[in-house]
C-alpha positions as CSV (number, residue, x, y, z in Angstrom):
1,X,27.8,-0.7,18.8
2,X,26.5,2.9,18.8
3,X,23.8,2.9,16.1
4,X,21.2,0.3,15.2
5,X,17.9,0.2,13.4
6,X,15.8,-1.4,10.7
7,X,15.7,-0.8,6.9
8,X,11.9,-0.9,6.7
9,X,11.7,2.4,8.5
10,X,15.0,4.0,7.7
11,X,16.2,3.2,4.2
12,X,19.9,2.6,3.5
13,X,20.2,6.0,1.7
14,X,19.1,7.8,4.8
15,X,21.4,5.7,7.0
16,X,24.4,6.5,4.8
17,X,23.6,10.2,4.7
18,X,23.2,10.2,8.4
19,X,26.6,8.6,9.0
20,X,28.1,11.0,6.5
21,X,26.5,14.1,8.2
22,X,27.7,13.0,11.7
23,X,31.2,12.1,10.5
24,X,31.0,8.6,11.9
25,X,33.9,6.0,11.7
26,X,33.2,2.3,11.9
27,X,31.8,-0.7,10.1
28,X,28.2,-0.5,9.0
29,X,26.8,-4.0,8.8
30,X,23.5,-4.3,6.9
31,X,21.6,-7.6,7.0
32,X,18.6,-8.8,4.9
33,X,17.1,-12.1,3.9
34,X,19.8,-12.4,1.3
35,X,22.7,-12.2,3.8
36,X,25.0,-9.5,5.0
37,X,27.1,-6.7,3.4
38,X,29.3,-4.0,5.0
39,X,30.3,-0.5,4.3
40,X,33.3,1.0,6.1
41,X,33.3,4.6,7.2
42,X,36.0,6.9,8.3
43,X,35.0,10.4,9.4
44,X,31.8,10.1,7.4
45,X,33.5,9.0,4.2
46,X,33.0,5.5,2.8
47,X,36.4,3.9,2.5
48,X,35.6,0.2,1.7
49,X,32.9,-2.4,1.4
50,X,32.2,-6.1,1.6
51,X,29.6,-7.4,-0.8
52,X,27.5,-10.4,0.2
53,X,28.3,-12.1,-3.1
54,X,31.6,-13.8,-2.6
55,X,32.4,-13.3,-6.3
56,X,32.3,-9.5,-6.0
57,X,35.7,-8.8,-4.3
58,X,38.3,-6.1,-5.1
59,X,40.6,-8.6,-6.7
60,X,37.9,-9.9,-9.1
61,X,36.8,-6.4,-9.9
62,X,40.4,-5.3,-10.8
63,X,40.7,-8.4,-13.0
64,X,37.3,-7.5,-14.8
65,X,38.7,-4.0,-15.4
66,X,41.9,-5.5,-16.9
67,X,44.0,-3.8,-14.3
68,X,45.6,-7.0,-13.1
69,X,45.7,-10.6,-14.3
70,X,44.5,-13.7,-12.3
71,X,48.1,-14.6,-11.9
72,X,48.8,-11.2,-10.3
73,X,46.0,-11.7,-7.9
74,X,47.1,-15.2,-7.0
75,X,50.7,-14.0,-6.4
76,X,49.5,-11.2,-4.1
77,X,47.2,-13.5,-2.2
78,X,50.0,-16.0,-1.6
79,X,52.4,-13.3,-0.3
80,X,49.6,-11.9,1.9
81,X,49.0,-15.3,3.5
82,X,52.7,-15.8,4.1
83,X,53.0,-12.5,5.9
84,X,51.3,-14.0,9.0
85,X,51.1,-11.3,11.7
86,X,52.4,-8.7,9.3
87,X,49.5,-9.4,7.0
88,X,48.3,-6.4,4.9
89,X,45.2,-5.8,2.8
90,X,45.3,-6.9,-0.8
91,X,45.4,-3.4,-2.2
92,X,48.5,-2.6,-0.2
93,X,50.2,-5.7,-1.5
94,X,49.3,-4.9,-5.1
95,X,50.6,-1.4,-4.7
96,X,53.8,-2.4,-3.1
97,X,54.4,-5.1,-5.7
98,X,53.9,-2.5,-8.4
99,X,51.1,-4.5,-10.0
100,X,48.6,-1.6,-9.9
101,X,48.7,2.2,-10.1
102,X,47.1,4.1,-7.2
103,X,44.4,5.7,-9.4
104,X,43.4,2.2,-10.8
105,X,43.2,0.7,-7.3
106,X,41.0,3.5,-6.1
107,X,38.7,3.3,-9.1
108,X,38.4,-0.5,-8.4
109,X,37.5,0.3,-4.8
110,X,34.9,2.8,-5.9
111,X,33.3,0.2,-8.1
112,X,33.2,-2.3,-5.3
113,X,31.5,0.3,-3.0
114,X,28.9,1.2,-5.7
115,X,28.1,-2.4,-6.4
116,X,27.5,-3.0,-2.7
117,X,25.3,0.1,-2.3
118,X,23.2,-0.8,-5.4
119,X,22.6,-4.3,-3.9
120,X,21.5,-2.7,-0.6
121,X,19.1,-0.4,-2.3
122,X,16.9,-3.4,-3.2
123,X,16.6,-4.4,0.4
124,X,13.4,-3.1,1.9
125,X,13.5,-5.2,5.1
126,X,16.4,-6.0,7.3
127,X,18.6,-4.4,10.0
128,X,21.7,-2.4,10.3
129,X,24.3,-1.7,13.0
130,X,27.4,0.5,13.2
131,X,30.4,-1.0,15.0
132,X,32.7,1.8,15.9
133,X,36.4,1.4,15.0
134,X,38.6,0.1,17.9
135,X,41.8,-1.9,18.3
136,X,39.9,-5.2,18.0
137,X,38.7,-4.4,14.5
138,X,39.1,-7.4,12.3
139,X,42.0,-7.4,9.8
140,X,39.5,-6.9,7.0
141,X,38.8,-3.4,8.3
142,X,42.0,-2.1,9.8
143,X,43.5,1.2,8.6
144,X,47.1,1.3,7.4
145,X,47.8,5.1,6.9
146,X,51.4,4.6,8.1
147,X,52.2,1.8,5.7
148,X,50.3,3.2,2.7
149,X,51.4,6.8,3.1
150,X,47.9,8.1,2.3
151,X,44.2,7.5,2.9
152,X,41.5,6.8,0.4
153,X,38.1,8.3,1.1
154,X,35.5,8.0,-1.6
155,X,33.0,10.9,-2.0
156,X,29.9,9.7,-0.2
157,X,27.4,12.0,-1.9
158,X,28.7,11.3,-5.4
159,X,28.7,7.5,-4.7
160,X,25.1,7.7,-3.6
161,X,24.0,9.7,-6.6
162,X,25.7,7.2,-9.0
163,X,24.3,4.2,-7.1
164,X,20.8,5.6,-7.2
165,X,21.1,6.3,-10.9
166,X,22.1,2.8,-11.7
167,X,19.4,1.4,-9.3
168,X,16.6,3.4,-11.0
169,X,17.8,2.4,-14.5
170,X,18.0,-1.3,-13.6
171,X,14.7,-1.2,-11.8
172,X,13.1,0.5,-14.8
173,X,14.5,-2.1,-17.2
174,X,13.4,-5.0,-15.1
175,X,17.0,-6.1,-14.3
176,X,16.7,-5.5,-10.6
177,X,13.8,-6.4,-8.3
178,X,13.0,-4.7,-5.0
179,X,12.2,-7.0,-2.0
180,X,8.5,-6.8,-1.2
181,X,7.8,-5.6,2.3
182,X,5.0,-8.2,2.8
183,X,6.9,-11.2,1.5
184,X,7.6,-13.9,4.1
185,X,11.0,-15.5,4.3
186,X,10.8,-19.0,2.8
187,X,12.2,-21.7,5.1
188,X,14.5,-22.9,2.3
189,X,15.9,-19.6,1.3
190,X,19.6,-19.5,0.6
191,X,21.4,-16.8,2.6
192,X,24.8,-17.5,1.3
193,X,24.8,-14.5,-1.0
194,X,25.9,-16.4,-4.1
195,X,24.9,-15.8,-7.6
196,X,26.2,-13.8,-10.5
197,X,26.4,-10.0,-10.4
198,X,23.8,-8.1,-12.3
199,X,26.0,-5.0,-12.8
200,X,29.2,-4.4,-14.8
201,X,31.8,-1.6,-15.1
202,X,29.8,-0.3,-18.1
203,X,26.7,0.1,-16.0
204,X,28.6,2.3,-13.5
205,X,30.1,4.5,-16.1
206,X,33.6,3.1,-15.4
207,X,34.3,1.4,-18.7
208,X,36.6,4.2,-19.8
209,X,38.5,4.8,-16.6
210,X,40.5,7.7,-18.1
211,X,37.4,9.8,-18.4
212,X,36.4,9.4,-14.8
213,X,37.1,12.8,-13.1
214,X,36.2,12.6,-9.5
215,X,37.9,14.1,-6.5
216,X,39.0,11.3,-4.1
217,X,40.1,13.1,-0.9
218,X,42.4,10.4,0.4
219,X,42.1,6.8,2.0
220,X,42.3,3.6,3.0
221,X,40.7,0.7,4.9
222,X,39.6,-2.8,4.7
223,X,40.4,-3.8,1.2
224,X,40.9,-7.5,2.0
225,X,39.5,-10.0,-0.5
226,X,38.3,-12.4,2.2
227,X,34.6,-13.2,2.8
228,X,33.4,-11.8,6.0
229,X,33.0,-14.5,8.7
230,X,30.3,-12.7,10.6
231,X,27.1,-14.6,10.9
232,X,24.6,-11.7,10.7
233,X,23.2,-12.5,14.1
234,X,23.9,-10.2,17.0
235,X,25.0,-11.7,20.2
236,X,24.1,-10.5,23.6
237,X,27.0,-8.3,24.9
238,X,27.4,-10.3,28.1
239,X,30.8,-8.8,28.8
240,X,29.2,-5.5,29.5
241,X,27.4,-6.9,32.6
242,X,30.1,-8.5,34.7
243,X,27.9,-8.5,37.7
244,X,25.4,-10.9,36.1
245,X,25.9,-14.6,36.7
246,X,25.6,-17.2,34.0
247,X,22.3,-18.4,35.4
248,X,20.9,-14.9,35.5
249,X,22.0,-14.3,31.9
250,X,20.3,-17.4,30.7
251,X,17.1,-16.4,32.5
252,X,17.2,-13.0,30.8
253,X,17.9,-14.5,27.4
254,X,15.0,-17.0,27.8
255,X,12.7,-14.1,28.5
256,X,13.9,-12.1,25.5
257,X,13.2,-15.1,23.2
258,X,9.4,-15.1,24.1
259,X,7.6,-12.1,22.6
260,X,4.8,-10.7,24.9
261,X,2.7,-9.6,21.8
262,X,1.5,-6.4,23.4
263,X,1.4,-4.6,20.1
264,X,-0.5,-7.3,18.3
265,X,-3.3,-7.0,20.8
266,X,-3.5,-3.2,21.3
267,X,-2.5,-1.7,17.9
268,X,-5.2,0.4,16.2
269,X,-6.4,-1.4,13.0
270,X,-4.6,-0.2,10.0
271,X,-2.5,2.3,12.0
272,X,1.3,2.4,12.0
273,X,3.4,0.9,14.7
274,X,5.3,3.2,17.1
275,X,8.8,4.4,16.2
276,X,11.4,4.7,18.9
277,X,14.7,6.5,19.1
278,X,16.7,5.0,22.0
279,X,19.6,7.0,23.5
280,X,21.8,4.9,25.7
281,X,25.5,4.0,26.1
282,X,24.5,0.8,28.0
283,X,24.9,-2.0,25.6
284,X,22.9,-4.6,27.6
285,X,20.0,-2.2,28.0
286,X,20.1,-1.3,24.3
287,X,20.2,-5.0,23.4
288,X,17.2,-5.9,25.6
289,X,15.0,-2.9,24.5
290,X,15.9,-3.4,20.8
291,X,15.2,-7.1,21.0
292,X,11.7,-6.9,22.6
293,X,10.7,-3.9,20.4
294,X,11.6,-5.8,17.2
295,X,9.7,-8.9,18.4
296,X,6.6,-6.7,19.0
297,X,6.9,-5.0,15.6
298,X,8.0,-1.7,17.0
299,X,10.6,0.3,14.9
300,X,13.5,1.2,17.1
301,X,16.8,3.0,16.5
302,X,19.5,3.0,19.2
303,X,22.5,5.4,19.4
304,X,25.0,6.2,22.1
305,X,26.0,9.5,20.5
306,X,24.0,12.6,21.5
307,X,25.0,14.3,18.3
308,X,23.0,11.6,16.4
309,X,19.7,12.5,18.0
310,X,19.0,15.7,16.0
311,X,19.8,14.1,12.7
312,X,17.7,11.0,13.4
313,X,14.8,13.1,14.6
314,X,15.0,15.3,11.4
315,X,14.9,12.1,9.3
316,X,11.7,11.0,11.0
317,X,10.0,14.4,10.8
318,X,11.0,14.9,7.2
319,X,8.8,11.8,6.5
320,X,5.9,13.2,8.4
321,X,6.4,10.6,11.2
322,X,6.9,11.7,14.9
323,X,8.9,9.2,17.0
324,X,9.1,8.6,20.7
325,X,12.5,9.4,22.2
326,X,13.7,7.3,25.1
327,X,16.6,8.8,27.1
328,X,18.7,6.5,29.4
329,X,19.3,7.3,33.0
330,X,22.4,9.3,34.1
331,X,25.3,7.2,35.2
332,X,29.1,7.1,35.1
333,X,31.6,6.3,33.8
334,X,29.9,5.5,30.4
335,X,26.7,7.5,30.7
336,X,26.1,11.2,30.7
337,X,26.0,13.1,34.0
338,X,22.7,14.2,35.4
339,X,23.3,17.8,34.5
340,X,24.1,16.9,30.9
341,X,21.0,14.7,30.6
342,X,18.8,17.5,31.9
343,X,20.4,20.0,29.5
344,X,20.0,17.5,26.6
345,X,16.3,16.8,27.1
346,X,15.6,20.6,27.6
347,X,17.4,21.3,24.3
348,X,15.5,18.5,22.5
349,X,12.1,19.7,24.0
350,X,12.8,23.2,22.6
351,X,14.0,22.0,19.2
352,X,11.4,19.3,18.7
353,X,8.3,20.2,20.7
354,X,6.2,17.6,19.0
355,X,8.3,14.6,20.0
356,X,7.3,12.8,23.2
357,X,10.2,12.0,25.5
358,X,10.4,9.1,27.9
359,X,13.1,9.5,30.6
360,X,14.6,6.4,32.2
361,X,15.5,7.1,35.8
362,X,17.5,5.4,38.6
363,X,15.0,3.4,40.9
364,X,15.6,5.6,44.0
365,X,16.3,9.0,42.5
366,X,13.1,11.0,43.4
367,X,14.5,14.5,42.6
368,X,15.6,13.5,39.1
369,X,12.2,12.0,38.4
370,X,10.4,15.2,39.6
371,X,12.7,17.4,37.5
372,X,11.9,15.3,34.4
373,X,8.2,15.9,34.8
374,X,8.9,19.6,35.4
375,X,10.7,19.6,32.0
376,X,7.5,18.3,30.3
377,X,8.6,14.7,29.8
378,X,5.8,12.4,28.8
379,X,6.7,9.6,31.2
380,X,9.5,8.6,33.6
381,X,10.1,4.9,34.0
382,X,12.5,3.4,36.6
383,X,15.2,1.4,34.9
384,X,16.9,-1.7,36.5
385,X,20.2,-1.0,38.3
386,X,22.9,-3.5,39.2
387,X,24.3,-0.9,41.7
388,X,21.2,-0.2,43.6
389,X,19.2,-3.5,43.3
390,X,21.8,-6.1,42.5
391,X,19.9,-9.1,43.9
392,X,16.8,-8.3,41.8
393,X,18.4,-7.1,38.6
394,X,17.0,-9.7,36.2
395,X,13.4,-9.6,37.6
396,X,13.6,-5.8,37.5
397,X,14.8,-5.9,33.9
398,X,11.9,-8.2,32.9
399,X,9.3,-5.9,34.7
400,X,10.9,-2.8,33.1
401,X,10.7,-4.2,29.6
402,X,7.1,-5.3,30.1
403,X,6.2,-1.8,31.4
404,X,8.0,0.0,28.6
405,X,6.3,-2.1,26.0
406,X,2.9,-1.5,27.6
407,X,3.5,2.3,27.4
408,X,4.9,2.2,23.8
409,X,2.0,0.1,22.6
410,X,-0.6,2.3,24.3
411,X,0.9,5.4,22.8
412,X,-1.7,7.0,20.4
413,X,0.0,7.9,17.1
414,X,-1.1,11.2,15.4
415,X,-3.3,11.3,12.3
416,X,-0.2,12.2,10.3
417,X,1.5,8.9,11.4
418,X,-1.5,7.0,10.2
419,X,-1.3,8.6,6.8
420,X,2.4,7.8,6.6
421,X,1.7,4.2,7.2
422,X,-1.0,4.3,4.5
423,X,1.3,6.1,2.1
424,X,4.0,3.4,2.5
425,X,1.4,0.6,1.9
426,X,0.1,2.4,-1.3
427,X,3.6,3.0,-2.7
428,X,4.3,-0.7,-2.2
429,X,1.1,-1.7,-4.0
430,X,1.8,0.7,-6.9
431,X,5.1,-1.1,-7.7
432,X,3.4,-4.2,-8.8
433,X,0.6,-2.6,-10.8
434,X,0.6,-2.9,-14.6
435,X,-2.7,-1.3,-15.7
436,X,-3.7,2.4,-15.8
437,X,-7.2,1.8,-14.2
438,X,-5.6,-0.1,-11.3
439,X,-3.1,2.8,-10.6
440,X,-5.8,5.5,-10.8
441,X,-8.0,3.4,-8.4
442,X,-5.1,3.0,-5.9
443,X,-4.7,6.8,-5.8
444,X,-8.5,7.2,-5.3
445,X,-8.4,4.8,-2.4
446,X,-5.7,6.7,-0.7
447,X,-7.6,10.0,-1.1
448,X,-10.8,8.3,0.3
449,X,-8.9,7.6,3.5
450,X,-8.7,11.4,4.2
451,X,-11.8,12.7,2.5
452,X,-15.4,11.9,3.1
453,X,-16.2,11.9,-0.6
454,X,-13.9,11.2,-3.5
455,X,-14.2,10.8,-7.3
456,X,-11.9,10.0,-10.2
457,X,-12.4,12.2,-13.3
458,X,-10.8,10.7,-16.4
459,X,-9.5,13.2,-19.0
460,X,-10.8,12.6,-22.5
461,X,-10.1,15.2,-25.2
462,X,-12.1,18.3,-24.2
463,X,-14.0,16.8,-21.3
464,X,-13.8,15.0,-17.9
465,X,-15.7,11.7,-17.4
466,X,-16.7,10.8,-13.8
467,X,-15.4,7.3,-13.0
468,X,-15.4,5.3,-9.7
469,X,-16.2,7.1,-6.4
470,X,-16.3,6.7,-2.6
471,X,-19.0,8.3,-0.4
472,X,-21.1,9.8,-3.2
473,X,-23.6,7.0,-3.9
474,X,-23.7,5.8,-0.3
475,X,-21.4,5.6,2.7
476,X,-17.7,5.3,1.7
477,X,-17.3,2.3,4.1
478,X,-19.4,0.3,1.5
479,X,-16.5,0.6,-0.9
480,X,-16.2,2.0,-4.4
481,X,-19.3,2.9,-6.4
482,X,-19.6,2.1,-10.2
483,X,-18.9,4.9,-12.7
484,X,-21.2,7.9,-12.5
485,X,-21.1,8.5,-16.2
486,X,-21.1,12.3,-15.7
487,X,-19.4,14.4,-18.4
488,X,-17.9,17.8,-17.7
489,X,-16.8,19.9,-20.7
490,X,-13.5,21.7,-20.5
491,X,-14.1,24.1,-23.4
492,X,-14.8,27.1,-21.0
493,X,-12.2,28.5,-18.6
494,X,-12.5,26.8,-15.2
495,X,-10.6,25.6,-12.3
496,X,-10.8,22.0,-13.6
497,X,-9.4,23.1,-17.0
498,X,-6.5,24.9,-15.3
499,X,-5.7,21.9,-13.2
500,X,-5.8,19.6,-16.2
501,X,-3.6,21.9,-18.3
502,X,-1.0,22.9,-15.7
503,X,-0.9,19.7,-13.6
504,X,-0.9,21.6,-10.4
505,X,-2.6,20.5,-7.1
506,X,-5.5,22.5,-5.7
507,X,-6.7,22.4,-2.1
508,X,-9.0,25.1,-0.8
509,X,-12.4,26.8,-1.1
510,X,-13.9,27.1,-4.5
511,X,-16.5,29.3,-6.2
512,X,-15.7,27.9,-9.6
513,X,-18.9,28.1,-11.8
514,X,-18.3,24.7,-13.6
515,X,-17.9,22.8,-10.3
516,X,-20.9,24.5,-8.7
517,X,-23.2,24.2,-11.8
518,X,-22.2,20.9,-13.3
519,X,-20.4,18.7,-10.6
520,X,-22.3,19.6,-7.5
521,X,-25.8,19.1,-8.9
522,X,-24.7,15.6,-9.9
523,X,-23.0,14.5,-6.6
524,X,-24.6,17.0,-4.1
525,X,-22.9,20.0,-2.8
526,X,-20.7,19.6,0.4
527,X,-21.4,21.6,3.5
528,X,-18.0,23.3,3.1
529,X,-16.8,24.3,-0.3
530,X,-13.2,23.2,0.4
531,X,-12.2,20.7,-2.2
532,X,-9.1,18.8,-3.4
533,X,-8.2,18.5,-7.1
534,X,-5.2,16.2,-7.5
535,X,-3.9,15.5,-11.0
536,X,-2.5,12.2,-12.1
537,X,0.1,12.9,-14.8
538,X,2.1,10.6,-17.0
539,X,4.5,11.5,-19.8
540,X,3.8,15.2,-19.2
541,X,0.0,15.0,-19.6
542,X,-2.8,14.9,-17.1
543,X,-4.8,11.6,-17.6
544,X,-7.0,11.9,-14.6
545,X,-8.0,14.3,-11.7
546,X,-9.0,12.9,-8.3
547,X,-11.6,15.1,-6.6
548,X,-12.2,15.1,-2.8
549,X,-14.4,16.9,-0.4
550,X,-15.6,16.5,3.3
551,X,-19.3,16.1,2.7
552,X,-21.2,17.1,5.8
553,X,-18.1,17.1,8.0
554,X,-15.8,19.9,9.1
555,X,-12.5,20.5,7.3
556,X,-9.5,18.9,9.1
557,X,-5.8,19.4,8.5
558,X,-4.8,17.6,5.3
559,X,-1.1,16.8,4.4
560,X,-1.5,17.9,0.8
561,X,2.3,17.5,0.2
562,X,2.0,13.8,1.0
563,X,-0.9,13.4,-1.4
564,X,1.1,15.1,-4.1
565,X,4.0,12.8,-3.5
566,X,1.8,9.7,-4.0
567,X,0.3,11.2,-7.2
568,X,3.8,11.8,-8.6
569,X,4.7,8.2,-7.7
570,X,1.6,6.9,-9.3
571,X,2.5,8.8,-12.5
572,X,5.9,7.2,-12.5
573,X,4.3,3.8,-11.9
574,X,2.1,4.4,-14.9
575,X,5.1,5.3,-17.1
576,X,6.9,2.1,-16.1
577,X,3.8,0.1,-16.8
578,X,3.6,1.5,-20.3
579,X,7.3,0.9,-20.9
580,X,6.9,-2.6,-19.7
581,X,4.0,-3.3,-22.1
582,X,6.1,-2.0,-25.0
583,X,8.9,-4.3,-24.2
584,X,6.6,-7.3,-23.8
585,X,4.7,-6.6,-27.1
586,X,6.3,-8.6,-30.0
587,X,7.5,-6.6,-32.9
588,X,5.3,-6.9,-36.1
């Protein structure tokens, strides 16, 4: 296992793009409350899939597309089972028996992959792991280039675009439902993955197969029609620690099953939990760190490939979230040499100066520890070693995990991290809102988190009407104040009129006469004239403008781009709410 993480923090789209960009090969297993599905990658291309719904298999898809008959499928499956050790994937059997054409088989495969991705897009909580391809790969996912004479690699970017299109359409029409991030798992929930499919060939634009013009570079992998037998639960890789006795292993597992709850006690109220990128080839260390971090609510991603680190860090930073990077100690034969570790962290420090790095070190390596601090590493933590402290390995591992958690939970996130957490919460809340006033108020609440004073101005014909506010009729901690009732005409040229007509965001100092002569006398002028004017637009029109200033405080850094993203999402939520109402309103 070389790459693991959770969907709540790194959505499946980002995971797929990351594996494509780094040209990974292996089986990506994605688990949620519903069950488990897999995508198979070869050199960054998706070459097969296994849908959690047992009724969505390649053979059934080919039947639904009228490519084969149920009798053809049964015939191929029987020959497949009789082949014993020479057993080949279903698509190979169908091709060799002359029951399908190559282009039809590949289009059926493409549909299977798209169905699987669309299902995964609804999963907002869960985990993923990439198992690299090796000789022990199950028969479901074995490559047969020699027997097939070619490879089938489906265009990853095109698949993602198609899947996202279908997902958005189904979500808009109410035919798909996202998992809520704050929903608890019912004890009686069925994880079998059963149920009818919500999508068809028509939905994916494959009803007329002859019109599908898409370059398929080559392929093949795991096209078996068997249900995956994997349980969805990761087991501790005991085989990677031959020096640990069974008693010691049981002691360590017992420790891992009992969360210490550091984060629950020390996390700042309302702030985001830490995010960790773990770089280690040591599977037992990866398992232990990942397990305790997940139990404590800490987002953690583990990789054993140094080439992944840049891409993962870029994913975090693109979302205005700065992670902690934990680099494993040097060690052979599996780990990097000391020289390569030093070179890697120096490169990462130069490329990502804002990312704090924690270096794990051998217990007795004083020069390596000092060199790490010289390189500007935030902390160096001695890691347990079977070689240097065999008799105390398990107690050392337990003390190490407790110390690491203590450090991670005491790490103070930046203000931008806090805003990202608030943004995620606000977006989640907007999904379930059906009324325009609720959506506008949700946007106002988010602005009030960054600004001392904030106010919603509703657009009505040639004027703006002051609605609810924070921090204007009292301290903002007291909550929203009732509507002010102030009316601001838009007949004369002004900054407010420009924002309303053009729908652009404004953040900066203002000398606008209308704001100074009509708005400030009613709400009081701030010490600094730096203001925010954020339009809420729907169906191409501005329906409200959220105003914000800093009152008596100094002007801090404000992530205006993030505010604009939320305003755009609020506009889309409003459009969906209007469309939903139209569908629910009975025809006269």
